[in-house]
N, C-alpha and C positions, 0 to 999 in steps of 0.2 A: 427840305433837305435832299440833296442829290443822291441817286442810287450809287452803291459801291460797285465798281467794276471788278469782274473776275480777272485774275491774272491770266493772260492769253497763252502764255507758255505752259502754265500749270493745267489748264483745261485740256490741252493736247496730251499731257503725260499721265494724268490720273483719271480714274473712273470710279464711280460709286458702285458698290455691290447692292444686292437687294436688301441686305441686312444693315446697310449703312456704313460698312467698312470701306476703306479706300484702297483700290487696287493699283499696282504699279508694275512697270516692266524692269527687268534687270539691265544694268549698263554693260558696256564692253562687248556688245554683240553686233555692232554695226560695221566695223572694219578691222583690219589686221587680224583676220581669222586664221591665217595660215599657220601661225605659231601656237595657236591654242589647240588643245587636245579635243577629240570628239566628245569626250565626257563633259569637258568644261563648256563647250558650245551647246551641248544638249541641255545642260542644267541652266544655262543662261536664257534659253528660249522660253522658259516657263514664267508665268506672272507670279507676283508675290503681293503681300500686303504691306502697307506703310507701317513702320515701327512706331511703337507708342511714344518714343522720344521725339519723333518728328511729326506726330499726328496733329498737334495744335498748330504748328506752322503751316502745314499743308491745308488744314481746314480753313485757316485764315486767308490763304492765297485763293482758295476756291469759294470764299465768302459763304461758308457753311456755319458760321457761329451765330 
């Protein structure tokens, strides 16, 4: 049986933490930054965790099941 390939777009966007949670970056921080406030840009630069509603889909893309 062949090996399952990891989704190459997902492996660039997500990272595993030491406890097994999946880390992600916020969207809307790459361009059109002039109309966004300093507070909005500052809050978008922090990383977050994948929500429980999307966790199974992301784990499947990363072949973690």
